[in-house]
Backbone as CSV, one residue per row, in Angstrom:
resi,resn,N_x,N_y,N_z,CA_x,CA_y,CA_z,C_x,C_y,C_z
1,MET,12.672,36.873,6.587,13.493,35.704,6.250,13.250,34.586,7.240
2,ASP,12.411,33.705,6.863,12.117,32.556,7.795,13.129,31.455,7.672
3,GLU,13.244,30.895,6.512,14.178,29.823,6.267,15.547,30.391,5.844
4,LEU,16.578,29.689,6.302,17.894,30.120,5.909,18.409,29.137,4.877
5,THR,18.812,29.646,3.721,19.343,28.819,2.640,20.847,28.681,2.848
6,THR,21.302,27.430,2.748,22.746,27.165,3.049,23.302,26.225,2.017
7,THR,24.624,26.229,1.912,25.219,25.234,0.970,25.510,23.935,1.685
8,ASP,25.832,22.935,0.988,26.190,21.640,1.569,27.435,21.854,2.457
9,TYR,28.364,22.578,1.997,29.609,22.851,2.727,29.243,23.437,4.143
10,PHE,28.343,24.450,4.217,27.991,25.010,5.448,27.374,23.971,6.367
11,ARG,26.420,23.172,5.889,25.719,22.182,6.703,26.607,21.056,7.122
12,ASN,27.487,20.526,6.220,28.231,19.351,6.471,29.594,19.582,7.027
13,ASP,30.166,20.826,6.899,31.519,21.065,7.382,31.526,22.175,8.440
14,VAL,31.014,23.341,8.121,31.096,24.486,9.008,30.363,24.148,10.346
15,LEU,29.094,23.738,10.232,28.352,23.502,11.459,28.912,22.282,12.243
16,VAL,29.600,21.387,11.606,30.278,20.234,12.299,31.453,20.796,13.060
17,LYS,32.246,21.629,12.343,33.457,22.177,13.041,33.133,23.202,14.068
18,ARG,32.067,23.959,13.865,31.717,25.071,14.785,30.258,24.870,15.253
19,PRO,30.025,23.874,16.052,28.627,23.609,16.482,27.919,24.689,17.314
20,TYR,28.768,25.622,17.806,28.234,26.764,18.644,27.555,27.790,17.780
21,ILE,27.778,27.807,16.469,27.196,28.846,15.582,25.688,28.618,15.538
22,LYS,24.966,29.647,15.772,23.443,29.577,15.766,22.954,30.134,14.436
23,LEU,22.006,29.453,13.865,21.448,29.946,12.608,20.771,31.284,12.742
24,GLU,20.283,31.605,13.928,19.639,32.902,14.140,20.669,34.050,14.003
25,TRP,21.935,33.762,14.421,23.007,34.760,14.258,23.205,34.979,12.738
26,CYS,23.232,33.958,12.008,23.472,34.032,10.556,22.392,34.888,9.892
27,LYS,21.146,34.544,10.283,20.002,35.349,9.786,20.132,36.773,10.061
28,ALA,20.478,37.117,11.369,20.603,38.478,11.773,21.738,39.178,11.026
29,ALA,22.834,38.501,10.752,23.921,39.086,9.998,23.533,39.433,8.543
30,LEU,22.682,38.651,7.972,22.174,38.908,6.663,21.197,40.038,6.587
31,SER,20.371,40.154,7.658,19.315,41.186,7.592,19.761,42.521,8.219
32,HIS,20.684,42.517,9.153,21.181,43.759,9.802,22.661,43.706,10.092
33,PRO,23.459,43.670,9.066,24.877,43.548,9.227,25.527,44.935,9.711
34,VAL,26.600,44.794,10.489,27.360,45.982,10.856,28.060,46.505,9.597
35,ARG,28.471,45.576,8.761,29.134,45.964,7.474,28.845,44.776,6.493
36,ARG,28.829,45.154,5.247,28.641,44.182,4.150,29.624,44.544,3.049
37,GLU,30.369,43.538,2.526,31.257,43.851,1.444,31.409,42.646,0.518
38,ALA,31.652,42.880,-0.743,31.850,41.824,-1.746,33.317,41.388,-1.737
39,GLN,33.494,40.077,-1.951,34.855,39.597,-2.103,35.148,39.595,-3.613
40,ALA,36.450,39.422,-3.956,36.857,39.366,-5.351,36.201,38.244,-6.115
41,ASP,35.850,37.152,-5.459,35.233,36.019,-6.122,33.674,36.099,-6.260
42,GLY,33.176,37.256,-5.810,31.698,37.521,-5.936,30.928,37.161,-4.698
43,ARG,31.542,36.453,-3.771,30.783,36.129,-2.533,30.712,37.389,-1.720
44,ILE,29.767,37.377,-0.740,29.580,38.594,0.048,29.773,38.240,1.568
45,ARG,30.452,39.139,2.226,30.742,39.033,3.628,29.794,39.918,4.372
46,HIS,29.242,39.434,5.487,28.312,40.149,6.341,28.833,39.961,7.771
47,TRP,28.955,41.055,8.521,29.428,41.015,9.902,28.326,41.399,10.870
48,LEU,28.363,40.735,12.039,27.444,41.018,13.082,28.135,40.823,14.380
49,PHE,27.899,41.755,15.342,28.513,41.534,16.670,27.525,40.635,17.459
50,VAL,28.114,39.485,17.968,27.375,38.538,18.821,27.837,38.647,20.194
51,ALA,26.908,39.180,21.106,27.272,39.373,22.461,27.586,38.121,23.169
52,GLU,26.946,37.052,22.824,27.247,35.745,23.452,28.638,35.242,23.229
53,LEU,29.206,35.642,22.076,30.554,35.268,21.846,31.562,36.361,22.176
54,ASN,30.969,37.608,22.391,31.764,38.760,22.589,32.739,39.030,21.403
55,LYS,32.307,38.654,20.213,33.138,38.777,19.035,32.146,39.121,17.792
56,PHE,32.819,39.529,16.711,32.097,39.690,15.523,32.027,38.400,14.735
57,LEU,30.925,38.117,14.191,30.773,36.898,13.388,30.727,37.293,11.901
58,ARG,31.565,36.600,11.073,31.566,36.889,9.654,30.761,35.768,9.014
59,VAL,29.775,36.175,8.267,28.958,35.197,7.519,29.173,35.478,6.066
60,VAL,29.555,34.415,5.304,29.873,34.579,3.906,28.757,33.878,3.095
61,THR,28.197,34.653,2.199,27.145,34.130,1.332,27.669,34.001,-0.071
62,LEU,26.947,33.249,-0.887,27.218,33.103,-2.277,26.797,34.474,-2.902
63,GLU,27.075,34.574,-4.214,26.856,35.795,-4.953,25.384,36.381,-4.830
64,ASP,24.451,35.443,-4.492,23.051,35.852,-4.346,22.760,36.685,-3.059
65,GLY,23.729,36.641,-2.157,23.578,37.448,-0.897,22.672,36.796,0.141
66,ILE,22.203,35.588,-0.121,21.267,34.931,0.792,21.674,33.507,1.195
67,THR,22.439,32.791,0.318,22.817,31.455,0.521,24.109,31.455,1.403
68,VAL,23.980,30.925,2.631,25.137,31.019,3.561,26.063,29.883,3.266
69,HIS,27.351,30.247,3.059,28.380,29.265,2.728,29.390,29.090,3.860
70,ASN,29.626,30.067,4.660,30.601,29.985,5.748,30.261,30.920,6.856
71,ALA,30.604,30.638,8.072,30.448,31.583,9.225,31.482,31.252,10.250
72,PHE,32.072,32.261,10.830,33.121,32.094,11.845,33.336,33.398,12.605
73,PRO,33.795,33.274,13.884,34.176,34.501,14.599,35.414,35.129,13.869
74,ASP,35.325,36.402,13.640,36.350,37.092,12.865,37.237,37.949,13.847
75,ARG,38.309,37.427,14.232,39.171,38.082,15.224,39.763,39.328,14.725
76,ARG,39.959,39.472,13.388,40.611,40.670,12.800,39.666,41.789,12.457
77,PHE,38.372,41.583,12.543,37.350,42.592,12.048,37.423,43.787,13.011
78,LYS,37.528,44.964,12.426,37.439,46.201,13.108,36.292,47.077,12.533
79,PRO,35.246,47.349,13.389,34.084,48.070,12.810,34.476,49.541,12.414
């Protein structure tokens, strides 16, 4: 996975609100998640522990499982 496919919302809102989020973390969450689960709306959640943040990052993709729509540190995630 060389290029990361993202929604306009991710590029224009999420990265503006959370400029510390690195695209490499999102790529890693998609390729090697600690857990992956589908949401009721069909979107898919992927979690990855990010040592730099000392937290789990939740990356939400569209139904295709590759288009990143949202990403944020998930304080409530328990592996």
